C-alpha positions as a printed Julia matrix, in Angstrom:
363×3 Matrix{Float64}:
  -5.42   34.91   -0.86
  -6.12   31.67   -2.1
  -6.24   32.74   -5.63
  -3.02   34.97   -5.62
  -5.04   38.25   -5.71
  -4.51   39.27   -2.21
  -1.01   39.42   -0.74
   0.17   39.66    3.29
   0.48   43.32    2.64
  -2.91   44.12    1.71
  -4.39   41.97    5.04
  -1.91   44.2     7.2
  -2.74   47.1     5.73
  -6.26   46.59    6.92
  -6.2    45.61   10.35
  -3.54   48.41   10.77
  -6.35   50.83    9.61
  -8.65   49.05   11.76
  -6.53   49.28   15.04
  -4.99   52.75   14.3
  -1.78   53.0    17.05
  -1.01   49.35   17.63
   1.38   46.87   16.14
   0.19   44.24   13.59
   2.7    41.53   13.93
   2.94   38.13   12.01
   5.58   35.75   13.14
   6.61   32.56   11.28
   8.93   30.68   13.57
  10.83   26.95   14.25
   9.41   25.53   17.59
  12.27   23.42   17.69
  14.99   25.48   17.36
  13.64   29.03   18.18
  14.27   30.59   15.01
  12.28   33.12   13.19
  12.14   32.21    9.56
   9.43   35.27    8.45
   8.43   37.99   10.17
   5.93   41.07    8.82
   4.61   43.81   10.67
   3.06   47.22   10.76
   3.94   50.01   13.46
   7.6    49.11   14.26
  10.72   50.68   12.91
  13.17   48.91   10.96
  15.79   48.97   13.9
  12.87   47.31   15.93
  12.29   44.6    13.0
  16.01   43.65   12.58
  16.48   43.11   16.58
  13.1    41.18   16.34
  14.32   38.47   14.0
  17.64   37.85   15.03
  17.44   38.15   18.55
  14.18   38.91   20.71
  11.58   36.37   18.53
  13.64   33.35   20.21
  12.73   35.0    23.49
   9.11   35.23   23.01
   7.61   34.38   26.33
   4.61   33.55   24.65
   5.49   31.6    21.6
   6.24   28.01   23.69
   2.95   28.42   25.07
   0.9    29.18   22.25
   2.64   25.97   20.44
   0.21   23.9    22.58
  -2.72   25.46   21.86
  -5.2    24.53   18.77
  -4.74   26.66   15.82
  -7.25   29.13   14.59
  -8.21   29.78   18.38
  -7.85   33.2    19.85
  -5.71   33.52   22.81
  -4.92   36.91   25.05
  -1.59   37.36   26.78
  -2.38   36.51   29.9
  -4.64   33.09   28.73
  -0.76   31.88   27.74
   1.59   33.09   30.42
   1.02   34.87   33.63
   1.28   38.65   33.49
   4.15   38.86   36.15
   5.9    36.49   33.76
   6.13   37.95   30.71
   6.65   41.42   32.24
   9.89   40.49   33.9
  11.26   38.73   30.43
  13.9    40.18   27.97
  11.35   40.12   25.24
   9.14   42.57   26.95
  11.74   44.31   28.98
  14.45   44.95   26.55
  12.63   44.95   22.96
   8.81   45.42   23.51
   9.01   48.17   25.83
  10.79   49.77   24.28
   8.22   50.27   21.06
   5.47   52.28   23.05
   2.55   51.33   25.14
   1.9    48.26   23.68
   1.49   46.2    27.37
  -1.62   43.72   26.33
  -1.57   41.72   23.09
  -3.97   38.93   21.08
  -3.06   36.2    18.85
  -4.04   33.6    16.93
  -2.35   30.73   15.14
  -3.01   30.57   11.61
  -0.69   27.74   10.31
   1.02   24.77   11.83
   3.12   22.72    9.87
   5.29   20.07   12.18
   7.54   22.6    14.32
   6.81   25.81   12.32
   4.01   28.04   12.92
   2.78   31.52   11.64
   1.11   33.72   14.15
  -0.77   36.99   13.81
  -0.88   39.21   16.65
  -2.3    42.48   17.49
  -0.57   44.81   20.53
  -2.2    47.9    21.96
  -2.19   49.25   25.2
  -3.26   47.31   28.21
  -5.56   49.43   29.72
  -7.51   49.84   26.2
 -10.35   46.66   26.72
 -12.33   47.7    23.67
  -9.22   46.83   21.69
  -8.62   43.69   23.47
 -12.65   42.96   22.71
 -12.48   44.07   19.17
  -9.01   41.93   18.16
 -10.83   38.66   19.43
 -13.56   39.4    17.27
 -11.65   40.41   14.59
  -8.64   37.51   14.37
 -11.28   34.64   15.35
 -12.94   35.43   11.92
 -10.08   36.55   10.22
  -7.72   33.21   11.49
  -9.99   30.87   10.26
 -10.39   32.24    6.95
  -6.82   32.9     6.54
  -6.17   29.37    7.08
  -8.38   28.0     4.79
  -7.14   30.19    2.33
  -3.49   28.69    3.19
  -4.69   25.43    2.84
  -6.47   25.58   -0.76
  -3.0    27.49   -1.71
  -0.97   24.59   -0.16
  -3.22   22.36   -2.17
  -2.28   24.16   -5.47
   1.6    24.03   -4.93
   0.81   20.3    -6.18
  -2.65   19.56   -6.95
  -3.81   16.45   -6.34
  -6.89   17.39   -8.6
  -7.22   19.19  -11.81
  -3.62   20.86  -12.7
  -0.38   20.67  -14.27
   0.8    17.37  -12.21
  -2.61   15.67  -12.83
  -2.5    16.39  -16.54
   0.63   15.83  -17.36
   3.27   13.56  -14.8
  -0.07   11.28  -13.92
  -0.18   10.66  -17.71
   3.23    9.46  -18.15
   4.0     5.89  -18.75
   6.32    5.43  -16.17
   6.9     5.95  -12.4
   7.21    9.83  -10.84
   7.97   10.68   -7.85
   8.57   14.03   -6.1
  10.35   13.81   -2.51
  11.9    16.34   -0.15
  15.43   16.04    1.02
  14.08   13.71    4.3
  12.75   11.17    1.42
   9.21   12.23    2.34
   6.77   12.02   -0.78
   4.88   15.08   -1.88
   3.73   13.11   -4.96
   3.58    9.79   -6.75
   1.58    9.29  -10.17
  -0.36    6.28  -10.6
   2.57    4.0   -11.61
   4.8     5.03   -8.35
   2.17    4.19   -6.17
   1.73    0.78   -7.89
   5.08    0.06   -7.52
   5.37    1.58   -3.66
   2.71   -0.85   -2.64
   4.1    -3.8    -4.72
   5.28   -6.59   -1.99
   7.89   -7.48   -4.08
   8.88   -4.08   -5.62
  12.36   -1.96   -5.25
  10.77    0.42   -2.52
   9.7     0.12    1.35
   7.2     2.92    1.91
   3.84    2.92    4.26
   4.21    5.79    6.38
   4.59    8.44    3.12
   8.85    8.05    3.62
  10.45    6.05    0.46
  12.89    3.71    1.3
  14.65    1.11   -0.85
  14.03   -2.29    0.16
  17.94   -3.37    0.71
  19.28   -0.76    3.42
  22.52   -0.32    1.87
  20.35    0.75   -1.4
  18.49    2.86    0.77
  21.89    5.09    2.01
  23.11    5.27   -1.35
  19.11    6.58   -2.71
  18.84    9.15    0.27
  22.39   10.45   -0.8
  21.34   10.59   -4.37
  17.97   13.25   -3.16
  20.21   14.94   -1.36
  23.1    15.53   -3.44
  20.27   16.53   -6.19
  18.63   18.89   -4.31
  22.08   20.56   -3.03
  23.32   21.3    -6.26
  23.2    24.87   -8.41
  23.53   22.93  -11.61
  19.98   20.94  -11.41
  22.28   17.27  -12.53
  20.84   14.45  -13.74
  22.0    11.97  -11.84
  21.16    7.79  -12.24
  21.37    5.11   -9.33
  20.66    1.52   -9.81
  18.24   -0.02   -7.38
  18.42   -3.76   -6.67
  17.08   -6.35   -4.07
  18.93   -9.43   -3.05
  17.98  -12.54   -5.07
  15.86  -11.04   -7.81
  16.8   -10.72  -11.6
  15.1    -7.25  -12.14
  16.81   -4.13  -11.63
  15.09   -0.69  -11.42
  17.22    2.84  -12.15
  16.24    5.71  -10.38
  16.67    9.27  -12.18
  16.95   12.07  -10.31
  16.49   15.92  -10.98
  15.8    19.38   -9.31
  12.17   19.74   -9.37
  11.18   22.95  -10.94
   7.82   24.57   -9.27
   7.96   27.38  -11.45
   7.49   30.91  -11.09
   4.59   30.86   -8.35
   3.49   34.0    -6.4
   5.37   33.71   -2.58
   3.39   34.53    0.13
   4.64   34.93    3.94
   2.92   31.53    4.9
   5.21   29.81    1.95
   8.19   29.84    3.89
   6.27   27.34    6.72
   5.14   25.15    4.21
   7.94   25.26    1.69
   9.42   21.58    2.35
  12.95   23.26    0.38
  13.99   21.8    -2.75
  12.02   19.04   -4.4
  13.71   15.74   -6.03
  11.85   14.29   -9.02
  12.58   10.54   -9.25
  11.85    8.7   -12.3
  12.29    5.23  -11.96
  12.62    2.45  -14.69
  12.37   -1.16  -14.49
  15.22   -3.52  -16.83
  11.93   -5.82  -17.33
   9.44   -2.97  -18.65
   8.57   -3.78  -22.21
   8.28   -0.52  -24.55
   5.37   -0.76  -27.35
   5.39    0.6   -31.05
   2.17    0.58  -32.68
   2.45   -1.33  -36.13
   0.49    1.63  -37.35
   2.63    4.06  -35.91
   5.38    3.01  -37.9
   3.55    1.84  -41.09
   2.2     5.7   -41.28
   4.96    7.77  -39.97
   7.9     5.97  -42.08
   6.3     3.14  -43.94
   8.26    0.22  -42.39
   7.16   -2.87  -43.25
   5.6    -5.47  -40.86
   9.64   -7.1   -40.56
  11.43   -4.22  -40.36
   8.33   -2.59  -37.74
   9.18   -5.77  -35.6
  12.87   -5.2   -35.48
  12.67   -1.86  -34.8
  10.58   -2.51  -31.46
  12.61   -5.44  -30.4
  15.75   -3.13  -30.62
  13.83   -0.63  -28.41
  13.71   -3.3   -25.92
  17.21   -3.83  -25.86
  17.31   -7.02  -28.68
  20.58   -7.28  -30.66
  20.93   -8.15  -34.16
  21.94  -11.76  -32.99
  19.12  -11.91  -30.25
  16.45  -11.28  -32.94
  18.11  -13.52  -35.37
  18.19  -16.18  -33.33
  14.28  -15.72  -31.81
  13.28  -15.2   -35.45
  15.41  -17.97  -37.08
  16.44  -15.51  -39.77
  19.67  -15.06  -41.08
  21.82  -12.01  -39.18
  22.62  -10.16  -42.76
  18.85  -10.4   -43.67
  18.16   -8.63  -40.36
  21.0    -5.97  -41.25
  19.18   -5.54  -44.77
  16.52   -4.67  -42.8
  18.42   -2.56  -40.25
  19.63   -0.34  -43.39
  16.12   -0.06  -44.95
  14.48    0.96  -41.61
  17.59    3.83  -40.65
  16.8     4.99  -44.43
  13.09    5.65  -43.78
  13.5     6.85  -40.28
  16.57    9.7   -41.26
  18.93    7.81  -39.25
  22.61    7.04  -39.81
  23.42    5.13  -36.73
  21.63    2.15  -34.8
  22.24    4.13  -31.32
  20.35    7.58  -33.36
  17.54    4.82  -34.09
  17.14    3.68  -31.06
  17.01    7.26  -29.28
  14.07    8.52  -32.0
  11.81    5.05  -31.33
  12.35    5.46  -27.67
  11.46    8.63  -27.86
   8.13    7.56  -29.63
   7.38    4.8   -27.79
   7.42    6.59  -24.41
   4.92    9.0   -25.72
   2.56    6.54  -27.2
   2.61    4.59  -23.92
């Protein structure tokens, strides 16, 4: 399962074959809203499945009781709720009894994430004490291994080790955050972590929640992320982030983060934080660098032309550079014409765009 080679269908088939005539149920529920998120089973009729998901999952008398128990430990019905209480519930009277003689059950929580949890349950006749013992043994063993498999699978969604983010995003020369709609950070590269922990930086985050240092800007940042996450057109939006009394400005660029075509499993419904937004943050004082030897090898620029190109990439105008270098503006215009001819660009904006892309690649 951790490698995506085994699915829940296979696991349910094995359990169903091991407990013939029993019900095998996997239920993912939100305990706060008492809403069923995901459900899979062996042994039920289709109409019973629909009734469970829409109505009776929320009435399950054992749902709240098991939410207080540690994961990976096996519990029988009578250890969670007094038999008389469960027998008198609408869940048992109006739904479970109509499925057959399944008066006893054994279950284990294999995943808990916030208010959501995933349970695996085997139901069998109350008089079948042998099934009770076997179910406890099987779920005790399976629950632990399934939990470990889900943990490994969860790590591979956004790996901290060798993986896509480690080899690509981590190497980017600028700040990158991946956040959900609640602004919880799911991944941040080295530059993002440095900026987040910087006392004078634009962010305030010590609990895994990304916040802008200024209250008004923080509201705008949240709105930007939520608007981006909710959009179906994957737009790119930009927000200027500043702090009172500080000259430097930061620009946060938001875009929906695509997680590719990963194989979806039942437990992903519990782990899934919803759409993630990639925040790329650039500071107005950040300086791009273009290696002189690259400009010489790629375009044959002279040293003067290369210095002019680098100044343009970092936002300088011809007038700024002329004053700094004490060079006539006409001389710089002639150099600019030479740079555009050698780089194959026709306008200054095209030149800056080309060199900016090269600078980001080289840093």
